[in-house]
N, CA, C and O atoms as a GROMACS GRO file, in nm:
protein
  616
    1MET      N    1   0.024   1.226   1.400
    1MET     CA    2   0.012   1.097   1.481
    1MET      C    3   0.128   0.996   1.467
    1MET      O    4   0.183   0.966   1.361
    2LYS      N    5   0.157   0.948   1.595
    2LYS     CA    6   0.263   0.864   1.606
    2LYS      C    7   0.231   0.718   1.542
    2LYS      O    8   0.122   0.665   1.562
    3ARG      N    9   0.338   0.653   1.460
    3ARG     CA   10   0.311   0.533   1.418
    3ARG      C   11   0.249   0.416   1.479
    3ARG      O   12   0.182   0.328   1.426
    4ILE      N   13   0.291   0.436   1.633
    4ILE     CA   14   0.221   0.316   1.733
    4ILE      C   15   0.092   0.344   1.715
    4ILE      O   16   0.017   0.247   1.715
    5ASN      N   17   0.042   0.457   1.698
    5ASN     CA   18  -0.108   0.468   1.727
    5ASN      C   19  -0.189   0.454   1.583
    5ASN      O   20  -0.310   0.438   1.568
    6ILE      N   21  -0.086   0.462   1.482
    6ILE     CA   22  -0.149   0.430   1.340
    6ILE      C   23  -0.171   0.258   1.343
    6ILE      O   24  -0.280   0.219   1.302
    7TYR      N   25  -0.090   0.175   1.382
    7TYR     CA   26  -0.077   0.039   1.391
    7TYR      C   27  -0.201  -0.014   1.498
    7TYR      O   28  -0.285  -0.099   1.465
    8PHE      N   29  -0.198   0.039   1.607
    8PHE     CA   30  -0.318   0.014   1.688
    8PHE      C   31  -0.478   0.032   1.635
    8PHE      O   32  -0.575  -0.036   1.669
    9ARG      N   33  -0.476   0.147   1.539
    9ARG     CA   34  -0.572   0.152   1.481
    9ARG      C   35  -0.611   0.041   1.347
    9ARG      O   36  -0.717  -0.017   1.321
   10PHE      N   37  -0.495   0.041   1.286
   10PHE     CA   38  -0.457  -0.091   1.172
   10PHE      C   39  -0.513  -0.219   1.259
   10PHE      O   40  -0.605  -0.276   1.201
   11ILE      N   41  -0.481  -0.270   1.370
   11ILE     CA   42  -0.530  -0.357   1.441
   11ILE      C   43  -0.637  -0.356   1.463
   11ILE      O   44  -0.693  -0.464   1.445
   12ARG      N   45  -0.719  -0.244   1.510
   12ARG     CA   46  -0.874  -0.260   1.546
   12ARG      C   47  -0.942  -0.283   1.409
   12ARG      O   48  -1.029  -0.369   1.394
   13LEU      N   49  -0.900  -0.204   1.312
   13LEU     CA   50  -0.990  -0.221   1.163
   13LEU      C   51  -0.975  -0.364   1.134
   13LEU      O   52  -1.081  -0.418   1.102
   14ILE      N   53  -0.864  -0.444   1.135
   14ILE     CA   54  -0.856  -0.574   1.126
   14ILE      C   55  -0.958  -0.686   1.226
   14ILE      O   56  -1.027  -0.780   1.186
   15LEU      N   57  -0.939  -0.640   1.358
   15LEU     CA   58  -1.012  -0.705   1.446
   15LEU      C   59  -1.163  -0.694   1.408
   15LEU      O   60  -1.221  -0.802   1.408
   16TYR      N   61  -1.243  -0.578   1.374
   16TYR     CA   62  -1.346  -0.544   1.355
   16TYR      C   63  -1.412  -0.637   1.234
   16TYR      O   64  -1.520  -0.695   1.236
   17ARG      N   65  -1.303  -0.632   1.116
   17ARG     CA   66  -1.380  -0.704   1.011
   17ARG      C   67  -1.370  -0.875   1.050
   17ARG      O   68  -1.450  -0.956   1.004
   18ILE      N   69  -1.278  -0.906   1.127
   18ILE     CA   70  -1.280  -1.049   1.156
   18ILE      C   71  -1.422  -1.070   1.240
   18ILE      O   72  -1.509  -1.151   1.209
   19ILE      N   73  -1.424  -0.999   1.332
   19ILE     CA   74  -1.558  -1.015   1.401
   19ILE      C   75  -1.687  -0.992   1.330
   19ILE      O   76  -1.785  -1.050   1.376
   20LYS      N   77  -1.704  -0.915   1.222
   20LYS     CA   78  -1.802  -0.882   1.155
   20LYS      C   79  -1.842  -1.013   1.033
   20LYS      O   80  -1.948  -1.041   0.978
   21GLY      N   81  -1.689  -1.078   1.020
   21GLY     CA   82  -1.709  -1.170   0.932
   21GLY      C   83  -1.687  -1.122   0.819
   21GLY      O   84  -1.726  -1.190   0.725
   22GLU      N   85  -1.632  -1.013   0.793
   22GLU     CA   86  -1.595  -0.950   0.657
   22GLU      C   87  -1.478  -0.980   0.602
   22GLU      O   88  -1.452  -0.951   0.486
   23TRP      N   89  -1.374  -1.059   0.700
   23TRP     CA   90  -1.238  -1.100   0.661
   23TRP      C   91  -1.215  -1.229   0.600
   23TRP      O   92  -1.266  -1.332   0.644
   24GLN      N   93  -1.131  -1.224   0.488
   24GLN     CA   94  -1.107  -1.349   0.438
   24GLN      C   95  -0.961  -1.335   0.414
   24GLN      O   96  -0.902  -1.227   0.408
   25LEU      N   97  -0.907  -1.452   0.400
   25LEU     CA   98  -0.751  -1.461   0.361
   25LEU      C   99  -0.732  -1.373   0.243
   25LEU      O  100  -0.810  -1.368   0.149
   26PRO      N  101  -0.615  -1.301   0.256
   26PRO     CA  102  -0.585  -1.203   0.130
   26PRO      C  103  -0.582  -1.274  -0.014
   26PRO      O  104  -0.511  -1.373  -0.033
   27ALA      N  105  -0.650  -1.228  -0.100
   27ALA     CA  106  -0.663  -1.245  -0.215
   27ALA      C  107  -0.558  -1.200  -0.317
   27ALA      O  108  -0.577  -1.201  -0.439
   28VAL      N  109  -0.454  -1.164  -0.262
   28VAL     CA  110  -0.345  -1.103  -0.322
   28VAL      C  111  -0.203  -1.196  -0.261
   28VAL      O  112  -0.196  -1.257  -0.154
   29SER      N  113  -0.104  -1.183  -0.363
   29SER     CA  114   0.017  -1.226  -0.274
   29SER      C  115   0.123  -1.107  -0.267
   29SER      O  116   0.101  -0.990  -0.299
   30GLU      N  117   0.243  -1.158  -0.220
   30GLU     CA  118   0.341  -1.069  -0.184
   30GLU      C  119   0.457  -1.068  -0.294
   30GLU      O  120   0.449  -1.165  -0.369
   31ILE      N  121   0.546  -0.994  -0.316
   31ILE     CA  122   0.644  -0.968  -0.394
   31ILE      C  123   0.771  -0.948  -0.297
   31ILE      O  124   0.765  -0.863  -0.209
   32THR      N  125   0.876  -1.021  -0.312
   32THR     CA  126   1.001  -0.987  -0.225
   32THR      C  127   1.058  -0.864  -0.300
   32THR      O  128   1.028  -0.829  -0.414
   33GLY      N  129   1.140  -0.807  -0.218
   33GLY     CA  130   1.216  -0.691  -0.267
   33GLY      C  131   1.309  -0.724  -0.368
   33GLY      O  132   1.333  -0.638  -0.454
   34ASP      N  133   1.366  -0.834  -0.373
   34ASP     CA  134   1.450  -0.861  -0.479
   34ASP      C  135   1.364  -0.886  -0.616
   34ASP      O  136   1.396  -0.834  -0.723
   35GLU      N  137   1.286  -0.947  -0.604
   35GLU     CA  138   1.164  -0.954  -0.726
   35GLU      C  139   1.127  -0.815  -0.772
   35GLU      O  140   1.147  -0.776  -0.887
   36LEU      N  141   1.082  -0.753  -0.690
   36LEU     CA  142   1.047  -0.606  -0.710
   36LEU      C  143   1.172  -0.537  -0.784
   36LEU      O  144   1.165  -0.505  -0.903
   37LEU      N  145   1.258  -0.522  -0.727
   37LEU     CA  146   1.391  -0.447  -0.803
   37LEU      C  147   1.388  -0.509  -0.944
   37LEU      O  148   1.365  -0.432  -1.037
   38GLN      N  149   1.403  -0.603  -0.963
   38GLN     CA  150   1.401  -0.682  -1.091
   38GLN      C  151   1.290  -0.609  -1.189
   38GLN      O  152   1.313  -0.560  -1.299
   39ARG      N  153   1.178  -0.615  -1.126
   39ARG     CA  154   1.070  -0.565  -1.225
   39ARG      C  155   1.072  -0.400  -1.259
   39ARG      O  156   1.032  -0.342  -1.360
   40ILE      N  157   1.127  -0.353  -1.148
   40ILE     CA  158   1.159  -0.205  -1.177
   40ILE      C  159   1.257  -0.189  -1.282
   40ILE      O  160   1.230  -0.104  -1.367
   41ASN      N  161   1.382  -0.263  -1.295
   41ASN     CA  162   1.484  -0.243  -1.371
   41ASN      C  163   1.453  -0.298  -1.495
   41ASN      O  164   1.535  -0.297  -1.586
   42SER      N  165   1.328  -0.352  -1.509
   42SER     CA  166   1.295  -0.425  -1.631
   42SER      C  167   1.185  -0.336  -1.742
   42SER      O  168   1.127  -0.233  -1.708
   43ASP      N  169   1.176  -0.389  -1.853
   43ASP     CA  170   1.086  -0.281  -1.920
   43ASP      C  171   0.927  -0.316  -1.882
   43ASP      O  172   0.838  -0.261  -1.946
   44ARG      N  173   0.901  -0.400  -1.788
   44ARG     CA  174   0.783  -0.425  -1.699
   44ARG      C  175   0.761  -0.374  -1.587
   44ARG      O  176   0.715  -0.442  -1.496
   45ALA      N  177   0.796  -0.218  -1.570
   45ALA     CA  178   0.782  -0.182  -1.425
   45ALA      C  179   0.653  -0.188  -1.385
   45ALA      O  180   0.571  -0.173  -1.475
   46PRO      N  181   0.604  -0.210  -1.260
   46PRO     CA  182   0.467  -0.198  -1.210
   46PRO      C  183   0.434  -0.069  -1.169
   46PRO      O  184   0.530   0.006  -1.154
   47LEU      N  185   0.307  -0.018  -1.144
   47LEU     CA  186   0.284   0.068  -1.067
   47LEU      C  187   0.298   0.033  -0.912
   47LEU      O  188   0.260  -0.072  -0.861
   48LEU      N  189   0.365   0.150  -0.839
   48LEU     CA  190   0.380   0.140  -0.683
   48LEU      C  191   0.326   0.239  -0.631
   48LEU      O  192   0.352   0.358  -0.653
   49ILE      N  193   0.226   0.185  -0.540
   49ILE     CA  194   0.121   0.286  -0.479
   49ILE      C  195   0.177   0.249  -0.316
   49ILE      O  196   0.161   0.138  -0.265
   50ASP      N  197   0.240   0.360  -0.253
   50ASP     CA  198   0.298   0.370  -0.121
   50ASP      C  199   0.176   0.403  -0.014
   50ASP      O  200   0.122   0.513  -0.019
   51VAL      N  201   0.143   0.327   0.062
   51VAL     CA  202   0.024   0.380   0.137
   51VAL      C  203   0.058   0.425   0.272
   51VAL      O  204  -0.026   0.410   0.361
   52ARG      N  205   0.190   0.486   0.303
   52ARG     CA  206   0.218   0.557   0.440
   52ARG      C  207   0.170   0.676   0.431
   52ARG      O  208   0.103   0.706   0.332
   53THR      N  209   0.193   0.761   0.528
   53THR     CA  210   0.156   0.857   0.568
   53THR      C  211   0.223   0.970   0.468
   53THR      O  212   0.321   0.941   0.399
   54THR      N  213   0.165   1.097   0.466
   54THR     CA  214   0.249   1.174   0.345
   54THR      C  215   0.410   1.197   0.407
   54THR      O  216   0.508   1.191   0.333
   55GLN      N  217   0.419   1.223   0.550
   55GLN     CA  218   0.513   1.293   0.603
   55GLN      C  219   0.629   1.151   0.605
   55GLN      O  220   0.751   1.166   0.591
   56GLU      N  221   0.581   1.057   0.618
   56GLU     CA  222   0.677   0.923   0.585
   56GLU      C  223   0.727   0.909   0.453
   56GLU      O  224   0.844   0.889   0.421
   57PHE      N  225   0.636   0.918   0.385
   57PHE     CA  226   0.693   0.909   0.248
   57PHE      C  227   0.763   0.989   0.180
   57PHE      O  228   0.815   0.959   0.072
   58ASN      N  229   0.774   1.113   0.243
   58ASN     CA  230   0.862   1.228   0.202
   58ASN      C  231   0.988   1.258   0.298
   58ASN      O  232   1.065   1.353   0.280
   59THR      N  233   0.997   1.160   0.411
   59THR     CA  234   1.112   1.203   0.513
   59THR      C  235   1.131   1.046   0.556
   59THR      O  236   1.068   0.944   0.531
   60GLY      N  237   1.245   1.074   0.632
   60GLY     CA  238   1.306   0.912   0.701
   60GLY      C  239   1.364   0.862   0.606
   60GLY      O  240   1.459   0.920   0.553
   61PHE      N  241   1.318   0.741   0.561
   61PHE     CA  242   1.378   0.636   0.455
   61PHE      C  243   1.344   0.702   0.317
   61PHE      O  244   1.426   0.676   0.229
   62GLY      N  245   1.250   0.773   0.286
   62GLY     CA  246   1.191   0.816   0.187
   62GLY      C  247   1.107   0.700   0.106
   62GLY      O  248   1.046   0.610   0.163
   63HIS      N  249   1.113   0.715  -0.012
   63HIS     CA  250   1.019   0.598  -0.091
   63HIS      C  251   1.083   0.553  -0.194
   63HIS      O  252   1.187   0.614  -0.221
   64ILE      N  253   1.046   0.440  -0.280
   64ILE     CA  254   1.083   0.432  -0.390
   64ILE      C  255   1.075   0.489  -0.497
   64ILE      O  256   0.962   0.522  -0.535
   65PRO      N  257   1.190   0.520  -0.581
   65PRO     CA  258   1.167   0.602  -0.698
   65PRO      C  259   1.045   0.558  -0.793
   65PRO      O  260   1.023   0.447  -0.842
   66ASN      N  261   0.967   0.685  -0.805
   66ASN     CA  262   0.853   0.644  -0.913
   66ASN      C  263   0.707   0.591  -0.847
   66ASN      O  264   0.607   0.563  -0.913
   67ALA      N  265   0.717   0.586  -0.714
   67ALA     CA  266   0.622   0.533  -0.607
   67ALA      C  267   0.521   0.663  -0.617
   67ALA      O  268   0.570   0.776  -0.622
   68ARG      N  269   0.366   0.641  -0.621
   68ARG     CA  270   0.288   0.712  -0.602
   68ARG      C  271   0.230   0.704  -0.443
   68ARG      O  272   0.240   0.597  -0.383
   69SER      N  273   0.178   0.806  -0.387
   69SER     CA  274   0.158   0.828  -0.243
   69SER      C  275   0.018   0.856  -0.255
   69SER      O  276  -0.035   0.954  -0.307
   70ILE      N  277  -0.053   0.721  -0.182
   70ILE     CA  278  -0.189   0.721  -0.126
   70ILE      C  279  -0.189   0.691  -0.006
   70ILE      O  280  -0.184   0.572   0.025
   71PRO      N  281  -0.195   0.800   0.101
   71PRO     CA  282  -0.178   0.756   0.233
   71PRO      C  283  -0.303   0.720   0.321
   71PRO      O  284  -0.365   0.784   0.406
   72MET      N  285  -0.316   0.591   0.267
   72MET     CA  286  -0.429   0.499   0.345
   72MET      C  287  -0.440   0.516   0.503
   72MET      O  288  -0.539   0.541   0.572
   73MET      N  289  -0.306   0.492   0.537
   73MET     CA  290  -0.251   0.497   0.717
   73MET      C  291  -0.294   0.624   0.747
   73MET      O  292  -0.350   0.621   0.857
   74GLN      N  293  -0.293   0.716   0.706
   74GLN     CA  294  -0.336   0.858   0.743
   74GLN      C  295  -0.500   0.855   0.738
   74GLN      O  296  -0.558   0.903   0.836
   75PHE      N  297  -0.564   0.813   0.652
   75PHE     CA  298  -0.708   0.808   0.639
   75PHE      C  299  -0.759   0.746   0.742
   75PHE      O  300  -0.846   0.797   0.812
   76GLU      N  301  -0.697   0.594   0.769
   76GLU     CA  302  -0.784   0.536   0.835
   76GLU      C  303  -0.796   0.587   0.972
   76GLU      O  304  -0.899   0.561   1.034
   77ALA      N  305  -0.674   0.677   1.046
   77ALA     CA  306  -0.696   0.759   1.175
   77ALA      C  307  -0.819   0.860   1.181
   77ALA      O  308  -0.862   0.912   1.284
   78GLU      N  309  -0.877   0.881   1.028
   78GLU     CA  310  -1.003   0.978   1.050
   78GLU      C  311  -1.116   0.895   1.029
   78GLU      O  312  -1.222   0.957   1.012
   79PHE      N  313  -1.122   0.769   1.026
   79PHE     CA  314  -1.264   0.664   1.010
   79PHE      C  315  -1.270   0.588   1.136
   79PHE      O  316  -1.164   0.542   1.177
   80LYS      N  317  -1.379   0.569   1.204
   80LYS     CA  318  -1.406   0.473   1.291
   80LYS      C  319  -1.474   0.326   1.214
   80LYS      O  320  -1.457   0.210   1.253
   81ASP      N  321  -1.539   0.361   1.118
   81ASP     CA  322  -1.612   0.267   1.018
   81ASP      C  323  -1.522   0.232   0.923
   81ASP      O  324  -1.485   0.308   0.834
   82PRO      N  325  -1.476   0.091   0.942
   82PRO     CA  326  -1.398   0.023   0.792
   82PRO      C  327  -1.477   0.041   0.674
   82PRO      O  328  -1.423   0.045   0.563
   83GLY      N  329  -1.599   0.052   0.688
   83GLY     CA  330  -1.675   0.076   0.545
   83GLY      C  331  -1.668   0.206   0.494
   83GLY      O  332  -1.660   0.220   0.372
   84ALA      N  333  -1.670   0.322   0.582
   84ALA     CA  334  -1.628   0.455   0.519
   84ALA      C  335  -1.482   0.463   0.511
   84ALA      O  336  -1.443   0.546   0.429
   85PHE      N  337  -1.396   0.400   0.571
   85PHE     CA  338  -1.256   0.407   0.542
   85PHE      C  339  -1.217   0.335   0.404
   85PHE      O  340  -1.127   0.378   0.332
   86LYS      N  341  -1.281   0.240   0.379
   86LYS     CA  342  -1.273   0.175   0.248
   86LYS      C  343  -1.312   0.272   0.099
   86LYS      O  344  -1.251   0.282  -0.008
   87GLU      N  345  -1.437   0.333   0.149
   87GLU     CA  346  -1.490   0.397   0.049
   87GLU      C  347  -1.415   0.529   0.021
   87GLU      O  348  -1.437   0.585  -0.086
   88LYS      N  349  -1.331   0.582   0.109
   88LYS     CA  350  -1.274   0.698   0.097
   88LYS      C  351  -1.135   0.668   0.011
   88LYS      O  352  -1.094   0.737  -0.082
   89VAL      N  353  -1.075   0.552   0.064
   89VAL     CA  354  -0.958   0.511  -0.025
   89VAL      C  355  -0.999   0.486  -0.165
   89VAL      O  356  -0.924   0.528  -0.253
   90MET      N  357  -1.104   0.426  -0.196
   90MET     CA  358  -1.150   0.380  -0.304
   90MET      C  359  -1.175   0.498  -0.428
   90MET      O  360  -1.142   0.497  -0.547
   91GLU      N  361  -1.252   0.603  -0.342
   91GLU     CA  362  -1.264   0.729  -0.393
   91GLU      C  363  -1.145   0.799  -0.434
   91GLU      O  364  -1.142   0.862  -0.540
   92LEU      N  365  -1.063   0.792  -0.369
   92LEU     CA  366  -0.898   0.862  -0.388
   92LEU      C  367  -0.869   0.780  -0.487
   92LEU      O  368  -0.887   0.835  -0.596
   93THR      N  369  -0.824   0.650  -0.496
   93THR     CA  370  -0.790   0.585  -0.588
   93THR      C  371  -0.834   0.612  -0.728
   93THR      O  372  -0.757   0.624  -0.823
   94SER      N  373  -0.965   0.620  -0.734
   94SER     CA  374  -1.031   0.651  -0.868
   94SER      C  375  -1.011   0.785  -0.908
   94SER      O  376  -1.015   0.800  -1.030
   95ASN      N  377  -0.992   0.879  -0.848
   95ASN     CA  378  -0.948   1.012  -0.881
   95ASN      C  379  -0.823   1.029  -0.978
   95ASN      O  380  -0.810   1.120  -1.059
   96PHE      N  381  -0.734   0.927  -0.957
   96PHE     CA  382  -0.599   0.907  -1.036
   96PHE      C  383  -0.627   0.834  -1.135
   96PHE      O  384  -0.624   0.712  -1.124
   97GLU      N  385  -0.664   0.904  -1.268
   97GLU     CA  386  -0.693   0.811  -1.386
   97GLU      C  387  -0.614   0.753  -1.442
   97GLU      O  388  -0.652   0.659  -1.511
   98ASP      N  389  -0.450   0.792  -1.432
   98ASP     CA  390  -0.343   0.697  -1.460
   98ASP      C  391  -0.325   0.580  -1.370
   98ASP      O  392  -0.251   0.487  -1.401
   99ILE      N  393  -0.385   0.585  -1.267
   99ILE     CA  394  -0.392   0.428  -1.180
   99ILE      C  395  -0.482   0.331  -1.280
   99ILE      O  396  -0.453   0.220  -1.324
  100GLN      N  397  -0.581   0.398  -1.299
  100GLN     CA  398  -0.684   0.318  -1.366
  100GLN      C  399  -0.627   0.234  -1.488
  100GLN      O  400  -0.667   0.120  -1.513
  101ALA      N  401  -0.555   0.284  -1.543
  101ALA     CA  402  -0.480   0.225  -1.662
  101ALA      C  403  -0.395   0.109  -1.627
  101ALA      O  404  -0.347   0.038  -1.716
  102PHE      N  405  -0.372   0.083  -1.486
  102PHE     CA  406  -0.320  -0.025  -1.435
  102PHE      C  407  -0.373  -0.130  -1.417
  102PHE      O  408  -0.314  -0.230  -1.374
  103ARG      N  409  -0.542  -0.122  -1.459
  103ARG     CA  410  -0.617  -0.260  -1.407
  103ARG      C  411  -0.546  -0.414  -1.462
  103ARG      O  412  -0.537  -0.523  -1.405
  104ASP      N  413  -0.512  -0.378  -1.567
  104ASP     CA  414  -0.467  -0.506  -1.618
  104ASP      C  415  -0.316  -0.578  -1.617
  104ASP      O  416  -0.282  -0.690  -1.655
  105THR      N  417  -0.231  -0.453  -1.551
  105THR     CA  418  -0.071  -0.455  -1.527
  105THR      C  419  -0.060  -0.468  -1.362
  105THR      O  420  -0.148  -0.451  -1.278
  106GLN      N  421   0.060  -0.500  -1.348
  106GLN     CA  422   0.102  -0.544  -1.212
  106GLN      C  423   0.094  -0.391  -1.132
  106GLN      O  424   0.135  -0.284  -1.177
  107VAL      N  425   0.020  -0.416  -0.987
  107VAL     CA  426   0.045  -0.303  -0.893
  107VAL      C  427   0.116  -0.355  -0.788
  107VAL      O  428   0.108  -0.478  -0.775
  108VAL      N  429   0.203  -0.276  -0.690
  108VAL     CA  430   0.239  -0.324  -0.610
  108VAL      C  431   0.213  -0.251  -0.484
  108VAL      O  432   0.215  -0.131  -0.513
  109THR      N  433   0.194  -0.264  -0.381
  109THR     CA  434   0.142  -0.170  -0.254
  109THR      C  435   0.267  -0.187  -0.143
  109THR      O  436   0.313  -0.294  -0.102
  110ILE      N  437   0.304  -0.073  -0.113
  110ILE     CA  438   0.391  -0.058  -0.037
  110ILE      C  439   0.349  -0.009   0.134
  110ILE      O  440   0.245   0.056   0.142
  111CYS      N  441   0.400  -0.028   0.227
  111CYS     CA  442   0.393   0.023   0.393
  111CYS      C  443   0.521   0.009   0.456
  111CYS      O  444   0.624  -0.027   0.399
  112PRO      N  445   0.510   0.038   0.567
  112PRO     CA  446   0.626   0.044   0.645
  112PRO      C  447   0.659  -0.117   0.683
  112PRO      O  448   0.778  -0.145   0.669
  113GLY      N  449   0.581  -0.217   0.724
  113GLY     CA  450   0.635  -0.345   0.731
  113GLY      C  451   0.558  -0.476   0.651
  113GLY      O  452   0.582  -0.596   0.665
  114GLY      N  453   0.455  -0.410   0.561
  114GLY     CA  454   0.370  -0.549   0.470
  114GLY      C  455   0.259  -0.542   0.521
  114GLY      O  456   0.176  -0.558   0.431
  115GLY      N  457   0.209  -0.525   0.623
  115GLY     CA  458   0.083  -0.541   0.680
  115GLY      C  459  -0.050  -0.490   0.620
  115GLY      O  460  -0.145  -0.553   0.574
  116MET      N  461  -0.027  -0.342   0.634
  116MET     CA  462  -0.140  -0.260   0.560
  116MET      C  463  -0.130  -0.253   0.426
  116MET      O  464  -0.240  -0.254   0.370
  117SER      N  465  -0.022  -0.247   0.343
  117SER     CA  466  -0.022  -0.298   0.210
  117SER      C  467  -0.071  -0.410   0.180
  117SER      O  468  -0.103  -0.418   0.061
  118LEU      N  469  -0.093  -0.518   0.253
  118LEU     CA  470  -0.175  -0.643   0.196
  118LEU      C  471  -0.326  -0.585   0.199
  118LEU      O  472  -0.401  -0.612   0.105
  119VAL      N  473  -0.378  -0.490   0.327
  119VAL     CA  474  -0.492  -0.460   0.275
  119VAL      C  475  -0.538  -0.378   0.175
  119VAL      O  476  -0.640  -0.394   0.108
  120ALA      N  477  -0.441  -0.273   0.167
  120ALA     CA  478  -0.446  -0.213   0.013
  120ALA      C  479  -0.446  -0.268  -0.108
  120ALA      O  480  -0.500  -0.214  -0.205
  121ALA      N  481  -0.374  -0.404  -0.112
  121ALA     CA  482  -0.384  -0.481  -0.203
  121ALA      C  483  -0.503  -0.546  -0.245
  121ALA      O  484  -0.547  -0.550  -0.360
  122GLU      N  485  -0.552  -0.597  -0.145
  122GLU     CA  486  -0.696  -0.654  -0.129
  122GLU      C  487  -0.782  -0.561  -0.154
  122GLU      O  488  -0.874  -0.611  -0.217
  123MET      N  489  -0.797  -0.454  -0.135
  123MET     CA  490  -0.915  -0.356  -0.188
  123MET      C  491  -0.905  -0.310  -0.343
  123MET      O  492  -0.997  -0.255  -0.403
  124LEU      N  493  -0.762  -0.346  -0.407
  124LEU     CA  494  -0.727  -0.302  -0.517
  124LEU      C  495  -0.794  -0.418  -0.596
  124LEU      O  496  -0.865  -0.399  -0.696
  125ALA      N  497  -0.763  -0.549  -0.539
  125ALA     CA  498  -0.796  -0.660  -0.625
  125ALA      C  499  -0.944  -0.685  -0.605
  125ALA      O  500  -0.993  -0.770  -0.678
  126GLU      N  501  -1.028  -0.621  -0.512
  126GLU     CA  502  -1.174  -0.645  -0.525
  126GLU      C  503  -1.251  -0.503  -0.593
  126GLU      O  504  -1.372  -0.481  -0.600
  127GLU      N  505  -1.150  -0.425  -0.637
  127GLU     CA  506  -1.206  -0.323  -0.765
  127GLU      C  507  -1.150  -0.383  -0.885
  127GLU      O  508  -1.152  -0.302  -0.978
  128ASN      N  509  -1.099  -0.498  -0.918
  128ASN     CA  510  -1.079  -0.580  -1.029
  128ASN      C  511  -0.948  -0.529  -1.089
  128ASN      O  512  -0.927  -0.531  -1.210
  129PHE      N  513  -0.872  -0.490  -1.012
  129PHE     CA  514  -0.722  -0.488  -1.062
  129PHE      C  515  -0.666  -0.628  -1.064
  129PHE      O  516  -0.691  -0.708  -0.974
  130GLN      N  517  -0.588  -0.657  -1.173
  130GLN     CA  518  -0.600  -0.810  -1.197
  130GLN      C  519  -0.467  -0.879  -1.142
  130GLN      O  520  -0.457  -1.000  -1.122
  131ASP      N  521  -0.362  -0.779  -1.118
  131ASP     CA  522  -0.241  -0.827  -1.063
  131ASP      C  523  -0.195  -0.733  -0.979
  131ASP      O  524  -0.147  -0.624  -1.011
  132VAL      N  525  -0.216  -0.790  -0.837
  132VAL     CA  526  -0.216  -0.652  -0.726
  132VAL      C  527  -0.118  -0.745  -0.634
  132VAL      O  528  -0.150  -0.859  -0.600
  133ARG      N  529   0.002  -0.686  -0.599
  133ARG     CA  530   0.104  -0.763  -0.502
  133ARG      C  531   0.122  -0.643  -0.352
  133ARG      O  532   0.085  -0.527  -0.335
  134SER      N  533   0.178  -0.720  -0.287
  134SER     CA  534   0.222  -0.636  -0.130
  134SER      C  535   0.349  -0.648  -0.125
  134SER      O  536   0.391  -0.762  -0.143
  135LEU      N  537   0.418  -0.573  -0.107
  135LEU     CA  538   0.603  -0.568  -0.090
  135LEU      C  539   0.608  -0.617   0.053
  135LEU      O  540   0.575  -0.562   0.157
  136LYS      N  541   0.668  -0.761   0.023
  136LYS     CA  542   0.683  -0.832   0.139
  136LYS      C  543   0.792  -0.742   0.231
  136LYS      O  544   0.895  -0.706   0.175
  137GLY      N  545   0.772  -0.710   0.352
  137GLY     CA  546   0.852  -0.685   0.469
  137GLY      C  547   0.854  -0.534   0.454
  137GLY      O  548   0.914  -0.468   0.539
  138GLY      N  549   0.785  -0.469   0.339
  138GLY     CA  550   0.782  -0.343   0.347
  138GLY      C  551   0.903  -0.260   0.295
  138GLY      O  552   1.002  -0.307   0.238
  139ILE      N  553   0.873  -0.094   0.332
  139ILE     CA  554   0.976  -0.037   0.278
  139ILE      C  555   1.101  -0.038   0.405
  139ILE      O  556   1.210   0.019   0.393
  140ASP      N  557   1.064  -0.107   0.509
  140ASP     CA  558   1.150  -0.125   0.613
  140ASP      C  559   1.279  -0.217   0.562
  140ASP      O  560   1.397  -0.182   0.564
  141LEU      N  561   1.236  -0.321   0.526
  141LEU     CA  562   1.309  -0.432   0.459
  141LEU      C  563   1.381  -0.385   0.342
  141LEU      O  564   1.499  -0.420   0.332
  142TRP      N  565   1.328  -0.309   0.249
  142TRP     CA  566   1.362  -0.266   0.121
  142TRP      C  567   1.479  -0.175   0.173
  142TRP      O  568   1.587  -0.177   0.115
  143PHE      N  569   1.453  -0.086   0.295
  143PHE     CA  570   1.554   0.026   0.298
  143PHE      C  571   1.680  -0.047   0.356
  143PHE      O  572   1.791  -0.006   0.323
  144LYS      N  573   1.666  -0.178   0.459
  144LYS     CA  574   1.766  -0.228   0.507
  144LYS      C  575   1.830  -0.309   0.409
  144LYS      O  576   1.944  -0.342   0.444
  145LYS      N  577   1.795  -0.349   0.304
  145LYS     CA  578   1.851  -0.428   0.184
  145LYS      C  579   1.961  -0.348   0.106
  145LYS      O  580   2.052  -0.394   0.036
  146GLY      N  581   1.927  -0.201   0.139
  146GLY     CA  582   2.004  -0.098   0.047
  146GLY      C  583   1.946  -0.074  -0.092
  146GLY      O  584   2.020  -0.031  -0.181
  147TYR      N  585   1.842  -0.094  -0.112
  147TYR     CA  586   1.752  -0.092  -0.224
  147TYR      C  587   1.748   0.087  -0.229
  147TYR      O  588   1.753   0.164  -0.132
  148PRO      N  589   1.738   0.118  -0.361
  148PRO     CA  590   1.700   0.249  -0.386
  148PRO      C  591   1.608   0.329  -0.328
  148PRO      O  592   1.492   0.291  -0.320
  149THR      N  593   1.644   0.438  -0.286
  149THR     CA  594   1.489   0.520  -0.222
  149THR      C  595   1.534   0.673  -0.246
  149THR      O  596   1.654   0.699  -0.240
  150THR      N  597   1.454   0.760  -0.270
  150THR     CA  598   1.429   0.904  -0.271
  150THR      C  599   1.342   0.981  -0.229
  150THR      O  600   1.223   0.955  -0.241
  151ASN      N  601   1.390   1.094  -0.170
  151ASN     CA  602   1.283   1.190  -0.099
  151ASN      C  603   1.220   1.285  -0.216
  151ASN      O  604   1.137   1.370  -0.186
  152SER      N  605   1.256   1.270  -0.330
  152SER     CA  606   1.210   1.388  -0.426
  152SER      C  607   1.079   1.349  -0.437
  152SER      O  608   1.050   1.230  -0.432
  153LEU      N  609   0.990   1.442  -0.453
  153LEU     CA  610   0.857   1.452  -0.453
  153LEU      C  611   0.816   1.384  -0.585
  153LEU      O  612   0.908   1.396  -0.666
  154ASN      N  613   0.703   1.312  -0.640
  154ASN     CA  614   0.666   1.289  -0.756
  154ASN      C  615   0.545   1.337  -0.827
  154ASN      O  616   0.525   1.303  -0.944
   0.00000   0.00000   0.00000
């Protein structure tokens, strides 16, 4: 599926939530690329969750080293109902027992431009993850700044 179609579906999802009164301002904040790079290079590296499609994760820009792929954008295209979409994402996230261990430490979500990762971060915050952030500007800005990426599978 082309990226533009995924963006339109994402916009439809957000508009649906606004109309239904289910949307609130994000309860999570953003982290800049500079801040994230410092955290990755420190002894307190956060869990990185990349929500792009599997193909985008493994090709093109690649991904940030040690990021985990949870392709929310791929799943969104399969569901018309936002509730079913959220349920699928939370089911997938809960299947990664090692992700559950990060409930009390920092988790950073990543997408192409920063919008979908805010939704992902909000979902994780609703599931009692204590310190969830979204990468401001997404992987696109990360790549433009020349920060490290890889195409190797994790």
